N, C-alpha and C positions, 0 to 999 in steps of 0.2 A: 057456669063451669066452661072454661074452653075446651074445644074438642082436641083430642089426641091427634094430630097429623098421621101417625103411623097407622091408628087403628081406623081412621076414615080416609085412608087412600083409596083410590078407585079400584085397583086390582084389574083382573082381566074377567070382563063380563062372559056369561054364557054366549051370548051373540059374537063376540068377538072370538071366543074359543072356537066355535064350529064353523065361522067364517075363515079361519085360519087352519084348523086341523079336523075339519069335518067329515072327510073322506080319506079312505085307504090310501088314495093317490097323493093327496096332500100331505100325509104322513110320513110316506115314505120319501117323498121331496124334502121334507125338514130333516128327515133322518139322514138323508144322503148330504144335505148342505153341512148339517151338523158334524158328522163323520169326516167329510172331504171338502173342506170349504173352498180349496183352491183347485179342485177336480180330484179324480181318482189318484191315489197312491197304494201301491201294493203293500200289503201288510207284511208280505214276506221277505221283498229284497228292495222295495223302496221306489220302484219304478213307476212311472207315470202312464206310458203307454199302455193301451189295453183295447181289448173288444167288449162287447156286451152281447148276451144272448140268453133266451129263455128257454127253461127247461121245466118240465112238470109244474106249470104255473108260475114258477118263480124266476127272477131276473138274476144273473149271475155276471161278474165281471172277470175277464181272464187277462192275466197280466202278459204283455206281448214279449217280455224278456224271459221270465222264469216259468211261465205257462201255468202257475197256480191260479186256482180258481177261487174264488170266494163270493159269498152273498151279501147283501146289504148289512145284515144282521150278525154274520159269521164274527167271533172275536168280541162280542159287545154283550152286553146285559141281556138283551133280545134273543140271544142265540138260542135255538132248539124250542122257542116258544110256539105254541100252536095257536095262541090268541092273535087276532088281528091288531095290526098297529093302533087301530082307533081306539081299542080298548085301554092299551098300555097309555095312549095319550091322554084319554079320559081320567085314567087312575093318576097320572102325573098332575092333571088339573085339580082333582079333587084333594088329592095330597098337599099341594102347594097353595091352593087358594082357601081353603077352609080355615077360619079363625082358629078353632081348636084342632087337636090331633084327631086323625081319623082311624079308626079301628080296622081291623081286617073284615070283621062283621058288618059294619057299615059300608066298607067297600064293596063287599059281597051283593048287599042289597042295592046299591047304586048302579053297578055294572052288570047286575044280572047274571053272575057266575057262581059257581060252588064256592064254598068258604075255603077248601083246599087251595083252588087256584088264587082267591084273593088273598091269602095269607101268603103264598108263594110269591106273587105280584107286589105285595107291600113291602116284604121282606128284601126283595131285590133292589127297589127302590131306596129303602134304608140303608142298603149296602152301597149304593152309589153315592149317597150322602156322606157316608162314614168316609170312604176313600177321598172323596174331594175335599172333605174336611181334615183328614189325617195329618196333612202337612203344616197346619196353620201354625205359625208362631204368635204369641202374644207380645208385645212390646209397651215401651212406656211404663205408666203405672198399671200394676196389675193386682188387685185384691182376690185372694183366693181362700177358700175354706173348705174343709171336708164335710162330707154328709153321708148318711146311710139311708137305705131305702129297701124295703121288702117285706116279707109277711110277718105277722104278729107271732110271737111266742109267750103264752101265759107263764107267769112267774119267772121268766128269764130275765136275763141282763138286758137293759136297754142303751142304745146309743152305740158308741164304738166298741167293736168287739162282740155285739149281739149275735146269737145264733141266728141263721136263716135269712140274714140280711146282707145287703151288698155294700161296699163303700166305692165312694166316688170322690172326685175332686171337682169342684167348680171353681172356675177363675175367670175373672170380668177385667177387661182392660177398658180403663176410664180415660175420659178426655181432660183438658185443663179445667173444666167446670164440674169434674166429677161424674160426668154422665157416661152411661155405658156405651162402649163402641163396638168391642167384639168379646166373645166368650168363648169359652172352652170347657169341655166335660170329658172326664176320662174315668173309667172304671179301673181300680186298682186291687191288686190280690190282698194287700194290707197298708198299713201305714206305718211301716218299719223306715228308717232313715235311708238305706240303699234304694228304696222303691221310691220314695219320694225325690231322692236325688235325680234318679233315672227321669222322673216324670219332668222335672225342671229342665234337664237337659233337652227333653223332647218338645216340651210345650211353651218355654220361654225363650225369647232372645236374651243373649248375654248381657246386653244393656238395660234390662229391665230392672224396675224399682219395683219389687215384690212387698206386698203389705199382707200379713196374716194375723191370726189372733194369738200368736206365740206358741202353738202346739210344737212341743220339743223338736219333733222330727222334722218339721218344715223349717223350723230354724237352722238346724244342719243344712237343709237343701239350699237355704238362702245363700250360702257361701259361693254358689255357683253363678249368681247374677250379681249385676253391677252395684246394687244397693238393696238391703233389706231392713224392713221396718216392721216391728212386732208389737201389736197394741194387747198389752196384758189385761184379758177380761174374761169373766166367767161366761160359758156358752149360754146361759139364760140370760144373759145381759147384753149380748153381742147386737142384738135387734135394736139396742138404744143408742150404739154407736154408730155416728153418720158414715165413717169410712166403710162401714160393712152394709150399708143400708141397699145398695144394688146387688150385691152379691147373696144377701140374705133373701131379697124379693125374687131373685132368679131361681134360687134353689127351693123357695115355697112354692112358686108358680110351676116349677118343673114337677115336684112332688105330686101337686093337686092334678096336674094333666096326666101324670102316669096313673093315679090312682082312679081317676075319673074316665079314662078312655080304655086303658088296657087292664081290664079286670083280672086278677088272679095272675099276674104275668110272672113268669118264671125269670127272676131278676137276674140269677146268675148263669142264665143262657143268653138272655135277649136284651138285657139293660143297657149295654153298649150301643145297640142299634138304636134304641128309642132315645139315648143321650144324643147321639149323632143327628137323628131327625131335629131335635130340638134346638142343637148347635146350628145345624145348616140353615134353619129357618130364621133364627134370631140374628144370625149374622147378615142375611138379605132381607130384613125386615122393611128397609127403606125403598126397595124396588120390587113390590110385590108382583106387577103385571109381567116381569121378566122371568119369574120363576120356573115357569114351564119350560121354558127355552133353555136356562141353565141347567135344570135336571136333566133335561135330554143331552145336553153337552157331556154333563158328568157320566150319564148312563152309557152312552157309545163309547166312553174310554175306560168302562169298569169291566172286568173280565167276567165270562159266565160263571154264573153261581148255581151248580145243580142244587136239587131240593135236599139231597142228603147233608150236603155242607151248610145250607141254610139252617136246617134242623139242629145240626150240632151247636150252633149258637155263636160260634167265635167269630167277631170281626177281623178279617184278615190283616188289615194295616194295624189297628190298635194292638193286637197281641206281638206282631212281630216288631212294631216299633218300639214297644215297652222291653222286650227281651233284648232288642240290640243295644237299647240305652243303658240298659243295666250291667253290659258287659264290659 
């Protein structure tokens, strides 16, 4: 049986990681290079002339024009964190290089921190992934299907509309050979026509050829793309249709990963972040060694996320974008 080149790609070894990010100074240098690749730029006025000084063991940059002072982590995902940068970089390595999803409990054990710290760290990184992926538009041929995930209710309705479950849309952009290129996952409040039309405008390029299983509401949404194809099929038979092979595989793997890693997850609060993690990793699956640097790039461009906001569960971009699209 031939080896899957994606699964057997080398990735970043532990030796490579510690050679590059093993000390606090190396991590700070990498963070500075990612935040200001062309040199310091004032976050307040955009000027580049500056001075540097240290106070209370921290380094600061002071703009020569507006005199505003900023630290390396100010205004980024790392702001106000008491953890050393080495812990953050180790977390980014573990989250991106692990074959399976990594729970906050596993992260706690690997990093030697308390569970609350590991949870906060994990969800901040998921937020960076979500913001990075929020603007992705799928194009070309896109196969989409809806799915539900969540807790079991004995004696209740199953599938769409079931109590205690959350609804999401999985969309797979395929190439000319029918192989998956990019994916997108979005949690939706319902599967009504207005909601799905808003999702199409947010997630798909207008020139997209959308293929679905003829679910009525998605048919209405198909009017907003260049072409729409509906394959009428019973939900229990969709796995037998070749056009739905990859979207069904993605949904199945996604549900298995969530159930296997995030036990007793509150899908109505945190599902959007877990889907964003899967989307981020799948869309970068061909270049595993670069994922630490790419997640660092996303993190320095993500606004600070206080724990109270993280616990609330909403993904900043997903909620705002969908509300805007529905107007």
